[in-house]
VEXDREN-891350 format. One record per atom (N, C-alpha, C): residue number from 0; atom name; x, y, z. Coordinates in Angstrom, 2 decimals, padded with zeros to 5 digits. Example, Ala and Ser with C-alpha at 12.3 -4.5 7.8 and 13.67 -1.06 7.14 Angstrom:
VEXDREN-891350
 num atomo       x       y       z
   0     N  013.19 -005.69  007.80
   0    CA  012.30 -004.50  007.80
   0     C  013.20 -003.30  007.80
   1     N  012.85 -002.25  007.08
   1    CA  013.67 -001.06  007.14
   1     C  012.90  000.03  007.87
end
This chain:
VEXDREN-891350
 num atomo       x       y       z
   0     N  000.86 -001.17  000.00
   0    CA  000.00  000.00  000.00
   0     C  000.90  001.23  000.00
   1     N  000.48  002.22 -000.76
   1    CA  001.18  003.49 -000.82
   1     C  000.24  004.60 -000.36
   2     N  000.81  005.72  000.04
   2    CA  000.02  006.88  000.46
   2     C  000.06  007.96 -000.61
   3     N -001.02  008.73 -000.69
   3    CA -001.07  009.83 -001.64
   3     C -002.18  010.80 -001.30
   4     N -002.08  012.01 -001.83
   4    CA -003.09  013.05 -001.65
   4     C -004.01  013.10 -002.86
   5     N -005.30  013.24 -002.61
   5    CA -006.28  013.41 -003.69
   5     C -006.19  014.84 -004.18
   6     N -005.94  015.01 -005.49
   6    CA -005.81  016.36 -006.05
   6     C -006.91  016.67 -007.06
   7     N -007.79  015.71 -007.32
   7    CA -008.88  015.95 -008.26
   7     C -009.70  014.70 -008.50
   8     N -010.65  014.81 -009.41
   8    CA -011.47  013.65 -009.75
   8     C -011.59  013.55 -011.26
   9     N -011.93  012.35 -011.74
   9    CA -012.09  012.08 -013.15
   9     C -013.58  011.94 -013.44
  10     N -014.06  012.63 -014.45
  10    CA -015.46  012.53 -014.84
  10     C -015.55  011.71 -016.12
  11     N -016.39  010.68 -016.10
  11    CA -016.55  009.79 -017.25
  11     C -017.91  010.01 -017.90
  12     N -017.95  009.92 -019.21
  12    CA -019.23  010.03 -019.90
  12     C -019.94  008.68 -019.95
  13     N -019.17  007.60 -019.85
  13    CA -019.73  006.25 -019.86
  13     C -018.87  005.40 -018.94
  14     N -019.49  004.48 -018.22
  14    CA -018.77  003.70 -017.22
  14     C -019.24  002.25 -017.24
  15     N -018.33  001.32 -017.08
  15    CA -018.67 -000.10 -017.01
  15     C -019.50 -000.36 -015.76
  16     N -020.50 -001.22 -015.82
  16    CA -021.36 -001.49 -014.65
  16     C -020.61 -002.02 -013.43
  17     N -019.46 -002.64 -013.62
  17    CA -018.71 -003.16 -012.46
  17     C -018.16 -002.05 -011.58
  18     N -018.09 -000.83 -012.09
  18    CA -017.61  000.31 -011.31
  18     C -018.73  001.05 -010.58
  19     N -019.95  000.54 -010.66
  19    CA -021.10  001.22 -010.05
  19     C -020.87  001.41 -008.55
  20     N -021.21  002.59 -008.06
  20    CA -021.06  002.89 -006.64
  20     C -019.74  003.54 -006.28
  21     N -018.87  003.74 -007.25
  21    CA -017.58  004.35 -006.98
  21     C -017.27  005.44 -008.00
  22     N -016.06  005.98 -007.89
  22    CA -015.62  007.02 -008.83
  22     C -014.11  006.93 -008.95
  23     N -013.56  007.73 -009.83
  23    CA -012.13  007.74 -010.05
  23     C -011.55  009.06 -009.57
  24     N -010.42  008.98 -008.87
  24    CA -009.76  010.16 -008.31
  24     C -008.36  010.31 -008.89
  25     N -007.89  011.55 -008.99
  25    CA -006.49  011.82 -009.33
  25     C -005.72  011.90 -008.02
  26     N -004.66  011.14 -007.92
  26    CA -003.89  011.05 -006.67
  26     C -002.42  011.32 -006.95
  27     N -001.82  012.16 -006.12
  27    CA -000.39  012.42 -006.18
  27     C  000.27  011.58 -005.08
  28     N  001.05  010.55 -005.44
  28    CA  001.66  009.67 -004.43
  28     C  002.72  010.38 -003.60
  29     N  002.89  009.91 -002.37
  29    CA  003.95  010.40 -001.49
  29     C  005.28  009.79 -001.88
  30     N  006.35  010.43 -001.46
  30    CA  007.70  009.93 -001.71
  30     C  007.91  008.61 -000.97
  31     N  008.78  007.75 -001.50
  31    CA  009.04  006.48 -000.81
  31     C  009.60  006.67  000.59
  32     N  010.36  007.72  000.80
  32    CA  010.90  007.99  002.13
  32     C  009.82  008.66  002.97
  33     N  009.31  007.94  003.95
  33    CA  008.22  008.46  004.78
  33     C  008.64  009.72  005.51
  34     N  009.90  009.82  005.91
  34    CA  010.38  011.00  006.63
  34     C  010.27  012.24  005.76
  35     N  010.56  012.13  004.47
  35    CA  010.44  013.28  003.58
  35     C  009.00  013.74  003.51
  36     N  008.07  012.80  003.50
  36    CA  006.66  013.13  003.32
  36     C  006.05  013.75  004.56
  37     N  006.65  013.57  005.73
  37    CA  006.05  014.06  006.95
  37     C  006.72  015.31  007.50
  38     N  007.70  015.86  006.80
  38    CA  008.39  017.05  007.29
  38     C  007.67  018.34  006.93
  39     N  006.47  018.25  006.36
  39    CA  005.71  019.45  006.05
  39     C  006.10  020.11  004.74
  40     N  006.91  019.45  003.95
  40    CA  007.31  020.02  002.67
  40     C  006.36  019.50  001.61
  41     N  005.21  020.13  001.47
  41    CA  004.17  019.62  000.58
  41     C  004.63  019.56 -000.87
  42     N  005.53  020.42 -001.31
  42    CA  005.98  020.39 -002.69
  42     C  006.95  019.25 -002.95
  43     N  007.72  018.82 -001.95
  43    CA  008.75  017.80 -002.14
  43     C  008.33  016.42 -001.69
  44     N  007.10  016.23 -001.27
  44    CA  006.70  014.94 -000.75
  44     C  006.20  013.99 -001.82
  45     N  006.06  014.45 -003.04
  45    CA  005.48  013.61 -004.08
  45     C  006.56  012.80 -004.79
  46     N  006.13  011.67 -005.34
  46    CA  007.04  010.80 -006.07
  46     C  006.32  010.23 -007.27
  47     N  006.87  010.44 -008.43
  47    CA  006.29  009.85 -009.63
  47     C  005.11  010.62 -010.16
  48     N  004.52  010.06 -011.21
  48    CA  003.40  010.73 -011.86
  48     C  002.10  010.60 -011.08
  49     N  001.15  011.44 -011.41
  49    CA -000.19  011.38 -010.82
  49     C -000.88  010.11 -011.30
  50     N -001.66  009.48 -010.41
  50    CA -002.36  008.24 -010.72
  50     C -003.86  008.44 -010.72
  51     N -004.56  007.58 -011.45
  51    CA -006.01  007.51 -011.39
  51     C -006.35  006.32 -010.50
  52     N -007.09  006.57 -009.42
  52    CA -007.39  005.55 -008.41
  52     C -008.90  005.39 -008.29
  53     N -009.38  004.14 -008.32
  53    CA -010.80  003.87 -008.11
  53     C -011.11  004.02 -006.62
  54     N -012.22  004.70 -006.31
  54    CA -012.59  004.96 -004.92
  54     C -014.06  004.67 -004.70
  55     N -014.37  003.83 -003.73
  55    CA -015.76  003.63 -003.32
  55     C -015.94  003.92 -001.83
  56     N -014.93  004.56 -001.22
  56    CA -014.99  004.92  000.20
  56     C -015.46  006.35  000.43
  57     N -015.40  007.19 -000.58
  57    CA -015.87  008.56 -000.46
  57     C -014.79  009.58 -000.17
  58     N -013.56  009.31 -000.57
  58    CA -012.48  010.28 -000.36
  58     C -012.74  011.52 -001.22
  59     N -012.29  012.66 -000.71
  59    CA -012.50  013.91 -001.43
  59     C -011.21  014.67 -001.64
  60     N -011.32  015.81 -002.26
  60    CA -010.18  016.65 -002.56
  60     C -009.39  016.97 -001.29
  61     N -008.08  016.73 -001.32
  61    CA -007.22  017.02 -000.19
  61     C -007.06  015.88  000.80
  62     N -007.85  014.83  000.69
  62    CA -007.72  013.70  001.61
  62     C -006.43  012.92  001.36
  63     N -005.92  012.34  002.42
  63    CA -004.78  011.44  002.34
  63     C -005.33  010.02  002.29
  64     N -004.97  009.27  001.27
  64    CA -005.50  007.91  001.12
  64     C -004.37  006.89  001.03
  65     N -004.72  005.65  001.34
  65    CA -003.83  004.52  001.12
  65     C -004.39  003.73 -000.04
  66     N -003.57  003.48 -001.05
  66    CA -004.06  002.79 -002.24
  66     C -003.14  001.63 -002.61
  67     N -003.73  000.64 -003.25
  67    CA -002.98 -000.51 -003.75
  67     C -002.95 -000.45 -005.26
  68     N -001.94 -001.08 -005.83
  68    CA -001.79 -001.08 -007.28
  68     C -001.59 -002.50 -007.79
  69     N -001.70 -002.67 -009.08
  69    CA -001.45 -003.96 -009.69
  69     C -002.61 -004.92 -009.51
  70     N -002.30 -006.22 -009.50
  70    CA -003.36 -007.23 -009.42
  70     C -004.13 -007.16 -008.10
  71     N -003.50 -006.66 -007.03
  71    CA -004.20 -006.52 -005.75
  71     C -005.33 -005.51 -005.82
  72     N -005.26 -004.57 -006.74
  72    CA -006.29 -003.54 -006.86
  72     C -007.62 -004.12 -007.34
  73     N -007.60 -005.24 -008.03
  73    CA -008.84 -005.82 -008.54
  73     C -009.46 -006.83 -007.57
  74     N -008.79 -007.14 -006.47
  74    CA -009.29 -008.15 -005.52
  74     C -010.61 -007.77 -004.83
  75     N -010.88 -006.49 -004.52
  75    CA -012.14 -006.16 -003.84
  75     C -013.40 -006.37 -004.70
  76     N -013.26 -006.55 -005.99
  76    CA -014.41 -006.71 -006.87
  76     C -014.82 -008.18 -006.94
  77     N -016.12 -008.42 -007.03
  77    CA -016.64 -009.79 -007.10
  77     C -016.24 -010.46 -008.41
  78     N -016.24 -009.70 -009.50
  78    CA -015.85 -010.22 -010.81
  78     C -014.53 -009.59 -011.23
  79     N -013.87 -010.21 -012.18
  79    CA -012.63 -009.64 -012.71
  79     C -012.91 -008.26 -013.29
  80     N -012.23 -007.25 -012.75
  80    CA -012.47 -005.86 -013.16
  80     C -011.14 -005.21 -013.52
  81     N -011.06 -004.56 -014.67
  81    CA -009.81 -003.92 -015.07
  81     C -009.58 -002.61 -014.32
  82     N -008.82 -002.67 -013.24
  82    CA -008.49 -001.48 -012.46
  82     C -007.03 -001.57 -012.06
  83     N -006.31 -000.44 -012.14
  83    CA -004.88 -000.43 -011.83
  83     C -004.57  000.02 -010.42
  84     N -005.44  000.83 -009.82
  84    CA -005.21  001.32 -008.46
  84     C -006.55  001.44 -007.73
  85     N -006.55  001.05 -006.45
  85    CA -007.79  000.99 -005.65
  85     C -007.56  001.67 -004.31
  86     N -008.47  002.55 -003.92
  86    CA -008.40  003.22 -002.63
  86     C -008.81  002.25 -001.53
  87     N -007.87  001.90 -000.66
  87    CA -008.14  000.94  000.40
  87     C -008.36  001.60  001.76
  88     N -007.98  002.88  001.91
  88    CA -008.11  003.53  003.22
  88     C -008.08  005.05  003.07
  89     N -008.78  005.72  003.98
  89    CA -008.70  007.17  004.11
  89     C -008.07  007.45  005.47
  90     N -006.94  008.15  005.47
  90    CA -006.22  008.41  006.72
  90     C -006.65  009.75  007.30
  91     N -006.95  009.75  008.61
  91    CA -007.26  011.00  009.30
  91     C -005.99  011.71  009.74
  92     N -005.08  010.96  010.34
  92    CA -003.83  011.52  010.83
  92     C -002.72  010.50  010.65
  93     N -001.50  011.02  010.52
  93    CA -000.33  010.16  010.44
  93     C  000.67  010.65  011.48
  94     N  001.13  009.76  012.30
  94    CA  002.16  010.09  013.29
  94     C  003.40  009.28  012.94
  95     N  004.54  009.95  012.83
  95    CA  005.76  009.28  012.44
  95     C  006.93  009.91  013.16
  96     N  007.76  009.07  013.75
  96    CA  009.00  009.56  014.36
  96     C  010.13  008.83  013.66
  97     N  010.95  009.57  012.91
  97    CA  012.03  008.92  012.18
  97     C  012.99  008.20  013.14
  98     N  013.57  007.07  012.71
  98    CA  014.53  006.37  013.56
  98     C  015.77  007.23  013.82
  99     N  016.34  007.05  014.99
  99    CA  017.50  007.88  015.34
  99     C  018.79  007.15  015.08
end
């Protein structure tokens, strides 16, 4: 699971029925180094390109989410569903103390 901030949403004109009840979000992933992401440097905490993540939990703009990618992203669906990233959690707070 990776962490990222929701920076927008994707609007579709047509959607496969297997996606019913959810939506797609634009997510900016956090840097692999957790310490970099928690030092309050919002501009330097991102890593890699923006992702499109399927969400059925109700995350909104600015929320911090935990998402999975790859074949694990399709596991929550009853039928085989083509999805690359899935929102698995919405984080309220993160507490981190870097190792000394």
